[in-house]
BALOBA-1460 file (C-alpha; in Angstrom, 3 decimals):
// residues 286
<rec num="1" residu="m" x="-31.724" y="10.266" z="42.731"/>
<rec num="2" residu="t" x="-28.988" y="11.838" z="44.853"/>
<rec num="3" residu="n" x="-26.835" y="8.682" z="44.822"/>
<rec num="4" residu="a" x="-27.153" y="8.302" z="41.064"/>
<rec num="5" residu="t" x="-26.159" y="11.910" z="40.587"/>
<rec num="6" residu="a" x="-23.213" y="11.513" z="42.919"/>
<rec num="7" residu="t" x="-21.803" y="8.547" z="41.080"/>
<rec num="8" residu="q" x="-22.213" y="10.012" z="37.617"/>
<rec num="9" residu="p" x="-18.964" y="12.044" z="37.541"/>
<rec num="10" residu="g" x="-16.919" y="9.057" z="38.677"/>
<rec num="11" residu="s" x="-18.609" y="6.832" z="36.125"/>
<rec num="12" residu="t" x="-17.955" y="9.369" z="33.372"/>
<rec num="13" residu="l" x="-14.310" y="9.675" z="34.388"/>
<rec num="14" residu="a" x="-13.862" y="5.891" z="34.457"/>
<rec num="15" residu="a" x="-15.469" y="5.571" z="31.040"/>
<rec num="16" residu="a" x="-13.156" y="8.262" z="29.650"/>
<rec num="17" residu="t" x="-9.899" y="6.627" z="30.775"/>
<rec num="18" residu="p" x="-7.860" y="4.384" z="28.446"/>
<rec num="19" residu="r" x="-8.661" y="0.677" z="28.414"/>
<rec num="20" residu="m" x="-5.693" y="-0.354" z="30.534"/>
<rec num="21" residu="w" x="-5.612" y="-4.002" z="29.489"/>
<rec num="22" residu="a" x="-5.242" y="-2.926" z="25.849"/>
<rec num="23" residu="l" x="-2.714" y="-0.209" z="26.732"/>
<rec num="24" residu="w" x="-0.486" y="-2.587" z="28.708"/>
<rec num="25" residu="s" x="-0.801" y="-5.275" z="26.036"/>
<rec num="26" residu="a" x="0.131" y="-2.769" z="23.337"/>
<rec num="27" residu="a" x="3.149" y="-1.632" z="25.376"/>
<rec num="28" residu="a" x="4.262" y="-5.256" z="25.824"/>
<rec num="29" residu="f" x="3.970" y="-5.985" z="22.088"/>
<rec num="30" residu="a" x="5.765" y="-2.709" z="21.309"/>
<rec num="31" residu="v" x="8.658" y="-3.651" z="23.608"/>
<rec num="32" residu="m" x="8.888" y="-7.101" z="22.022"/>
<rec num="33" residu="t" x="8.883" y="-5.573" z="18.539"/>
<rec num="34" residu="a" x="11.610" y="-3.090" z="19.471"/>
<rec num="35" residu="v" x="13.785" y="-5.829" z="20.999"/>
<rec num="36" residu="l" x="13.415" y="-8.028" z="17.921"/>
<rec num="37" residu="q" x="14.128" y="-5.076" z="15.645"/>
<rec num="38" residu="l" x="17.335" y="-4.175" z="17.466"/>
<rec num="39" residu="f" x="18.762" y="-7.521" z="18.548"/>
<rec num="40" residu="v" x="17.437" y="-10.084" z="16.076"/>
<rec num="41" residu="w" x="16.744" y="-8.460" z="12.714"/>
<rec num="42" residu="t" x="19.365" y="-5.706" z="12.666"/>
<rec num="43" residu="a" x="22.606" y="-7.692" z="12.348"/>
<rec num="44" residu="p" x="21.644" y="-9.945" z="9.394"/>
<rec num="45" residu="t" x="19.811" y="-7.139" z="7.599"/>
<rec num="46" residu="i" x="22.679" y="-4.668" z="7.862"/>
<rec num="47" residu="h" x="25.147" y="-7.371" z="6.828"/>
<rec num="48" residu="d" x="23.136" y="-8.139" z="3.686"/>
<rec num="49" residu="l" x="22.852" y="-4.428" z="2.919"/>
<rec num="50" residu="m" x="26.562" y="-3.735" z="3.209"/>
<rec num="51" residu="v" x="27.638" y="-6.716" z="1.078"/>
<rec num="52" residu="g" x="25.329" y="-5.652" z="-1.746"/>
<rec num="53" residu="n" x="26.502" y="-3.663" z="-4.752"/>
<rec num="54" residu="a" x="24.351" y="-0.570" z="-4.193"/>
<rec num="55" residu="a" x="26.206" y="2.727" z="-4.230"/>
<rec num="56" residu="a" x="28.195" y="3.410" z="-1.075"/>
<rec num="57" residu="e" x="26.107" y="6.455" z="-0.171"/>
<rec num="58" residu="a" x="22.888" y="4.432" z="-0.534"/>
<rec num="59" residu="r" x="24.180" y="1.625" z="1.681"/>
<rec num="60" residu="q" x="25.375" y="4.045" z="4.338"/>
<rec num="61" residu="g" x="22.153" y="6.057" z="4.159"/>
<rec num="62" residu="l" x="19.880" y="3.033" z="4.404"/>
<rec num="63" residu="r" x="21.897" y="1.728" z="7.357"/>
<rec num="64" residu="m" x="21.440" y="5.094" z="9.040"/>
<rec num="65" residu="m" x="17.716" y="5.015" z="8.284"/>
<rec num="66" residu="w" x="17.375" y="1.481" z="9.661"/>
<rec num="67" residu="y" x="18.861" y="2.506" z="13.010"/>
<rec num="68" residu="g" x="16.744" y="5.660" z="13.049"/>
<rec num="69" residu="v" x="13.507" y="3.763" z="12.456"/>
<rec num="70" residu="a" x="14.537" y="1.159" z="15.034"/>
<rec num="71" residu="a" x="14.935" y="3.992" z="17.540"/>
<rec num="72" residu="i" x="11.495" y="5.313" z="16.571"/>
<rec num="73" residu="t" x="10.074" y="1.863" z="17.314"/>
<rec num="74" residu="c" x="11.579" y="2.163" z="20.794"/>
<rec num="75" residu="t" x="9.588" y="5.349" z="21.396"/>
<rec num="76" residu="y" x="6.213" y="3.582" z="21.124"/>
<rec num="77" residu="p" x="6.236" y="1.859" z="24.545"/>
<rec num="78" residu="l" x="7.585" y="5.043" z="26.137"/>
<rec num="79" residu="v" x="4.710" y="7.109" z="24.736"/>
<rec num="80" residu="l" x="2.170" y="4.486" z="25.780"/>
<rec num="81" residu="l" x="3.475" y="4.550" z="29.338"/>
<rec num="82" residu="l" x="3.408" y="8.358" z="29.393"/>
<rec num="83" residu="l" x="-0.241" y="8.320" z="28.365"/>
<rec num="84" residu="r" x="-1.374" y="6.302" z="31.389"/>
<rec num="85" residu="r" x="-2.104" y="9.406" z="33.432"/>
<rec num="86" residu="m" x="-2.870" y="11.879" z="30.691"/>
<rec num="87" residu="p" x="-6.386" y="13.370" z="30.402"/>
<rec num="88" residu="p" x="-8.688" y="11.781" z="27.795"/>
<rec num="89" residu="v" x="-8.536" y="14.893" z="25.616"/>
<rec num="90" residu="v" x="-4.838" y="14.085" z="25.072"/>
<rec num="91" residu="t" x="-4.915" y="10.299" z="25.311"/>
<rec num="92" residu="k" x="-7.498" y="9.647" z="22.614"/>
<rec num="93" residu="p" x="-5.847" y="11.541" z="19.701"/>
<rec num="94" residu="v" x="-2.294" y="10.576" z="20.651"/>
<rec num="95" residu="l" x="-3.204" y="6.886" z="20.792"/>
<rec num="96" residu="g" x="-4.881" y="7.324" z="17.434"/>
<rec num="97" residu="f" x="-1.677" y="8.845" z="16.043"/>
<rec num="98" residu="v" x="0.487" y="6.000" z="17.381"/>
<rec num="99" residu="a" x="-2.000" y="3.497" z="15.940"/>
<rec num="100" residu="l" x="-1.703" y="5.184" z="12.535"/>
<rec num="101" residu="l" x="2.107" y="5.036" z="12.673"/>
<rec num="102" residu="t" x="2.267" y="1.377" z="13.652"/>
<rec num="103" residu="g" x="-0.610" y="0.524" z="11.328"/>
<rec num="104" residu="s" x="1.257" y="2.094" z="8.412"/>
<rec num="105" residu="q" x="4.275" y="-0.063" z="9.242"/>
<rec num="106" residu="a" x="2.096" y="-3.166" z="9.328"/>
<rec num="107" residu="l" x="0.546" y="-2.251" z="5.975"/>
<rec num="108" residu="l" x="3.914" y="-1.506" z="4.365"/>
<rec num="109" residu="f" x="5.406" y="-4.795" z="5.565"/>
<rec num="110" residu="t" x="2.348" y="-6.698" z="4.331"/>
<rec num="111" residu="v" x="2.436" y="-5.104" z="0.871"/>
<rec num="112" residu="a" x="6.210" y="-5.549" z="0.573"/>
<rec num="113" residu="a" x="6.003" y="-9.199" z="1.604"/>
<rec num="114" residu="l" x="3.232" y="-9.965" z="-0.896"/>
<rec num="115" residu="w" x="4.872" y="-7.952" z="-3.658"/>
<rec num="116" residu="m" x="8.313" y="-9.539" z="-3.397"/>
<rec num="117" residu="d" x="7.504" y="-13.127" z="-2.343"/>
<rec num="118" residu="g" x="3.747" y="-13.615" z="-2.622"/>
<rec num="119" residu="p" x="1.872" y="-15.240" z="0.285"/>
<rec num="120" residu="q" x="5.086" y="-16.984" z="1.327"/>
<rec num="121" residu="g" x="6.553" y="-13.577" z="2.119"/>
<rec num="122" residu="l" x="4.162" y="-13.175" z="5.039"/>
<rec num="123" residu="l" x="6.006" y="-16.015" z="6.760"/>
<rec num="124" residu="s" x="9.494" y="-14.737" z="5.988"/>
<rec num="125" residu="l" x="8.638" y="-11.159" z="6.995"/>
<rec num="126" residu="p" x="6.793" y="-11.487" z="10.331"/>
<rec num="127" residu="q" x="7.112" y="-7.810" z="11.237"/>
<rec num="128" residu="w" x="3.708" y="-7.122" z="9.686"/>
<rec num="129" residu="a" x="1.968" y="-9.238" z="12.329"/>
<rec num="130" residu="l" x="3.746" y="-7.576" z="15.249"/>
<rec num="131" residu="y" x="3.063" y="-4.035" z="14.076"/>
<rec num="132" residu="a" x="-0.532" y="-4.971" z="13.265"/>
<rec num="133" residu="a" x="-0.983" y="-6.300" z="16.810"/>
<rec num="134" residu="v" x="0.456" y="-3.115" z="18.298"/>
<rec num="135" residu="a" x="-1.738" y="-0.924" z="16.075"/>
<rec num="136" residu="a" x="-4.911" y="-2.874" z="16.899"/>
<rec num="137" residu="l" x="-4.259" y="-2.850" z="20.652"/>
<rec num="138" residu="v" x="-3.361" y="0.848" z="20.671"/>
<rec num="139" residu="w" x="-6.568" y="1.634" z="18.790"/>
<rec num="140" residu="l" x="-8.593" y="-0.438" z="21.245"/>
<rec num="141" residu="a" x="-6.931" y="1.346" z="24.167"/>
<rec num="142" residu="r" x="-8.349" y="4.728" z="23.154"/>
<rec num="143" residu="p" x="-10.870" y="6.033" z="25.687"/>
<rec num="144" residu="p" x="-14.401" y="6.853" z="24.535"/>
<rec num="145" residu="r" x="-15.012" y="10.431" z="23.544"/>
<rec num="146" residu="p" x="-15.988" y="12.425" z="26.664"/>
<rec num="147" residu="a" x="-19.649" y="13.383" z="26.762"/>
<rec num="148" residu="e" x="-18.719" y="17.034" z="27.293"/>
<rec num="149" residu="s" x="-15.441" y="18.393" z="26.046"/>
<rec num="150" residu="s" x="-14.578" y="22.023" z="26.759"/>
<rec num="151" residu="a" x="-10.841" y="21.722" z="26.103"/>
<rec num="152" residu="p" x="-9.524" y="24.995" z="24.676"/>
<rec num="153" residu="l" x="-8.262" y="25.092" z="21.106"/>
<rec num="154" residu="a" x="-4.801" y="26.370" z="20.306"/>
<rec num="155" residu="r" x="-4.538" y="30.125" z="19.757"/>
<rec num="156" residu="r" x="-1.758" y="31.684" z="17.706"/>
<rec num="157" residu="s" x="-0.893" y="35.306" z="17.084"/>
<rec num="158" residu="r" x="-0.671" y="36.646" z="13.547"/>
<rec num="159" residu="g" x="3.111" y="36.434" z="13.618"/>
<rec num="160" residu="r" x="3.045" y="32.841" z="14.839"/>
<rec num="161" residu="l" x="0.531" y="31.966" z="12.127"/>
<rec num="162" residu="v" x="2.972" y="33.227" z="9.493"/>
<rec num="163" residu="l" x="5.725" y="31.041" z="10.981"/>
<rec num="164" residu="f" x="3.220" y="28.181" z="11.215"/>
<rec num="165" residu="w" x="2.309" y="28.207" z="7.535"/>
<rec num="166" residu="l" x="5.932" y="28.660" z="6.472"/>
<rec num="167" residu="t" x="6.740" y="25.535" z="8.517"/>
<rec num="168" residu="v" x="3.854" y="23.631" z="6.931"/>
<rec num="169" residu="i" x="5.104" y="24.586" z="3.459"/>
<rec num="170" residu="f" x="8.695" y="23.676" z="4.365"/>
<rec num="171" residu="g" x="7.564" y="20.346" z="5.857"/>
<rec num="172" residu="g" x="5.424" y="19.607" z="2.810"/>
<rec num="173" residu="f" x="8.360" y="20.337" z="0.507"/>
<rec num="174" residu="q" x="10.563" y="17.991" z="2.525"/>
<rec num="175" residu="a" x="7.890" y="15.279" z="2.425"/>
<rec num="176" residu="i" x="7.610" y="15.536" z="-1.374"/>
<rec num="177" residu="l" x="11.387" y="15.608" z="-1.809"/>
<rec num="178" residu="h" x="11.863" y="12.589" z="0.457"/>
<rec num="179" residu="g" x="8.805" y="10.600" z="-0.558"/>
<rec num="180" residu="v" x="8.791" y="11.167" z="-4.305"/>
<rec num="181" residu="v" x="12.160" y="12.349" z="-5.573"/>
<rec num="182" residu="a" x="14.428" y="10.443" z="-3.187"/>
<rec num="183" residu="t" x="12.306" y="7.283" z="-3.393"/>
<rec num="184" residu="s" x="12.328" y="7.183" z="-7.192"/>
<rec num="185" residu="q" x="15.890" y="8.390" z="-7.739"/>
<rec num="186" residu="g" x="17.788" y="7.991" z="-4.478"/>
<rec num="187" residu="w" x="18.748" y="5.369" z="-1.934"/>
<rec num="188" residu="a" x="15.552" y="3.321" z="-2.265"/>
<rec num="189" residu="a" x="15.939" y="3.071" z="-6.039"/>
<rec num="190" residu="e" x="19.568" y="2.026" z="-5.575"/>
<rec num="191" residu="l" x="18.438" y="-0.702" z="-3.197"/>
<rec num="192" residu="l" x="15.920" y="-2.168" z="-5.634"/>
<rec num="193" residu="a" x="18.469" y="-2.101" z="-8.467"/>
<rec num="194" residu="s" x="21.182" y="-3.790" z="-6.404"/>
<rec num="195" residu="n" x="21.981" y="-7.439" z="-5.711"/>
<rec num="196" residu="t" x="21.146" y="-7.069" z="-2.015"/>
<rec num="197" residu="p" x="19.978" y="-10.522" z="-0.831"/>
<rec num="198" residu="p" x="16.203" y="-10.908" z="-1.275"/>
<rec num="199" residu="a" x="15.777" y="-11.945" z="2.361"/>
<rec num="200" residu="s" x="16.651" y="-8.445" z="3.582"/>
<rec num="201" residu="r" x="15.586" y="-6.225" z="0.695"/>
<rec num="202" residu="p" x="11.858" y="-5.945" z="1.643"/>
<rec num="203" residu="a" x="12.581" y="-4.904" z="5.240"/>
<rec num="204" residu="l" x="15.076" y="-2.277" z="4.096"/>
<rec num="205" residu="y" x="12.651" y="-0.908" z="1.522"/>
<rec num="206" residu="v" x="9.846" y="-0.750" z="4.077"/>
<rec num="207" residu="t" x="12.176" y="1.103" z="6.444"/>
<rec num="208" residu="w" x="12.695" y="3.741" z="3.787"/>
<rec num="209" residu="l" x="8.978" y="3.986" z="3.005"/>
<rec num="210" residu="f" x="8.133" y="4.397" z="6.683"/>
<rec num="211" residu="s" x="10.612" y="7.259" z="6.913"/>
<rec num="212" residu="c" x="8.495" y="8.864" z="4.177"/>
<rec num="213" residu="v" x="5.444" y="8.425" z="6.431"/>
<rec num="214" residu="v" x="7.302" y="10.216" z="9.227"/>
<rec num="215" residu="f" x="8.066" y="13.168" z="6.957"/>
<rec num="216" residu="i" x="4.470" y="13.287" z="5.710"/>
<rec num="217" residu="s" x="3.283" y="13.391" z="9.317"/>
<rec num="218" residu="v" x="4.969" y="16.780" z="9.828"/>
<rec num="219" residu="p" x="2.595" y="18.982" z="7.771"/>
<rec num="220" residu="v" x="-0.357" y="16.711" z="8.581"/>
<rec num="221" residu="a" x="0.164" y="16.979" z="12.352"/>
<rec num="222" residu="l" x="0.699" y="20.728" z="12.176"/>
<rec num="223" residu="v" x="-2.494" y="21.359" z="10.207"/>
<rec num="224" residu="w" x="-4.434" y="18.982" z="12.466"/>
<rec num="225" residu="s" x="-3.238" y="20.916" z="15.534"/>
<rec num="226" residu="l" x="-5.103" y="24.007" z="14.301"/>
<rec num="227" residu="r" x="-8.462" y="22.452" z="15.225"/>
<rec num="228" residu="a" x="-7.299" y="20.109" z="17.969"/>
<rec num="229" residu="p" x="-7.434" y="20.788" z="21.710"/>
<rec num="230" residu="a" x="-4.284" y="22.679" z="22.659"/>
<rec num="231" residu="a" x="-2.953" y="19.957" z="24.986"/>
<rec num="232" residu="a" x="-3.427" y="17.209" z="22.393"/>
<rec num="233" residu="g" x="-1.939" y="19.305" z="19.604"/>
<rec num="234" residu="r" x="1.041" y="20.178" z="21.782"/>
<rec num="235" residu="f" x="1.772" y="16.507" z="22.546"/>
<rec num="236" residu="v" x="1.415" y="15.311" z="18.939"/>
<rec num="237" residu="v" x="3.436" y="18.160" z="17.422"/>
<rec num="238" residu="r" x="6.233" y="17.699" z="19.945"/>
<rec num="239" residu="y" x="6.219" y="13.960" z="19.334"/>
<rec num="240" residu="v" x="6.550" y="14.523" z="15.585"/>
<rec num="241" residu="a" x="9.471" y="16.868" z="16.295"/>
<rec num="242" residu="a" x="11.032" y="14.089" z="18.393"/>
<rec num="243" residu="l" x="10.621" y="11.577" z="15.543"/>
<rec num="244" residu="i" x="12.426" y="13.866" z="13.107"/>
<rec num="245" residu="g" x="14.986" y="14.483" z="15.849"/>
<rec num="246" residu="v" x="15.631" y="10.745" z="16.082"/>
<rec num="247" residu="l" x="16.387" y="10.577" z="12.342"/>
<rec num="248" residu="m" x="18.575" y="13.689" z="12.651"/>
<rec num="249" residu="t" x="20.543" y="12.100" z="15.504"/>
<rec num="250" residu="s" x="21.002" y="8.881" z="13.556"/>
<rec num="251" residu="w" x="22.306" y="10.799" z="10.527"/>
<rec num="252" residu="a" x="24.564" y="13.050" z="12.609"/>
<rec num="253" residu="g" x="25.958" y="10.072" z="14.519"/>
<rec num="254" residu="t" x="26.632" y="8.182" z="11.297"/>
<rec num="255" residu="v" x="28.627" y="11.097" z="9.915"/>
<rec num="256" residu="a" x="30.369" y="11.927" z="13.213"/>
<rec num="257" residu="f" x="31.602" y="8.366" z="13.782"/>
<rec num="258" residu="g" x="32.892" y="7.997" z="10.226"/>
<rec num="259" residu="l" x="30.224" y="5.473" z="9.202"/>
<rec num="260" residu="g" x="28.888" y="7.659" z="6.404"/>
<rec num="261" residu="p" x="31.863" y="9.213" z="4.577"/>
<rec num="262" residu="d" x="29.860" y="9.390" z="1.348"/>
<rec num="263" residu="m" x="26.738" y="10.906" z="2.930"/>
<rec num="264" residu="d" x="25.850" y="14.582" z="2.726"/>
<rec num="265" residu="p" x="26.935" y="16.212" z="6.026"/>
<rec num="266" residu="a" x="24.309" y="18.926" z="5.490"/>
<rec num="267" residu="g" x="21.505" y="16.399" z="6.019"/>
<rec num="268" residu="p" x="21.471" y="16.644" z="9.835"/>
<rec num="269" residu="v" x="21.488" y="20.439" z="9.597"/>
<rec num="270" residu="s" x="18.357" y="20.411" z="7.444"/>
<rec num="271" residu="l" x="16.649" y="18.030" z="9.857"/>
<rec num="272" residu="a" x="17.731" y="20.129" z="12.845"/>
<rec num="273" residu="i" x="16.084" y="23.182" z="11.276"/>
<rec num="274" residu="t" x="12.934" y="21.114" z="10.761"/>
<rec num="275" residu="v" x="12.933" y="20.001" z="14.407"/>
<rec num="276" residu="v" x="13.301" y="23.585" z="15.660"/>
<rec num="277" residu="l" x="10.538" y="24.866" z="13.385"/>
<rec num="278" residu="i" x="8.152" y="22.100" z="14.435"/>
<rec num="279" residu="a" x="8.884" y="22.657" z="18.132"/>
<rec num="280" residu="l" x="8.323" y="26.398" z="17.788"/>
<rec num="281" residu="n" x="4.888" y="25.708" z="16.311"/>
<rec num="282" residu="a" x="3.657" y="23.464" z="19.104"/>
<rec num="283" residu="p" x="0.556" y="25.020" z="20.707"/>
<rec num="284" residu="g" x="1.387" y="26.955" z="23.845"/>
<rec num="285" residu="k" x="-0.044" y="26.390" z="27.311"/>
<rec num="286" residu="k" x="-1.896" y="29.677" z="27.305"/>
């Protein structure tokens, strides 16, 4: 009886840790996907985009978005490695969030491939398989839910709650503007109406659609953090701020280096405000 009782805490702790084989496999697939995205698919895709007849601002903006999303792909293995020694109360929801991000990319690539080329498109657009593998392995890596979880929830003062809901509204407005208005009337619409070579058009369109997913994740992650353990909410909210920060940096760099003379220079400022607001609303440590 005494021995069984003595080994129970260790057994519970072992059961609550991530499945390391799945975590390492997911990190390996994520690294491979990022390398292919940057060093194999980028050059021909950007070339096809820039020789197309879409408006100059659309071509420059979609190029910026491609590099931004490629940088986001590079964050996946980094996050997975960071989670190796995190407590289960953080690891489980964060792995779930990464699985949702990569799973959405897999779904978008699959739909785009089938829509534009039918079943043959699944062979010419292999990104769907890589992102699906990463998403599945990340999901499998999640630790089981701890038998007893007493992790504290995030607490916010009345003033911080006002700022919180203003940020949620602002993030929701941005998500609608980016996902609905800009998709139907902006760069994505220009891409579909252009003579951009069909080999690269689906990947560019998926890149835009995934950027919409990133913007949608802002209000979703913030609202989720209200009922999440403080440590998990803090990690996810800060990660979402980092994702928007990556897109901001890509836009600012494009403008600063003269690669986007037709792009709105106010874009990075708007994204910088979003990053600051999200970061300010991350649950505190107390």
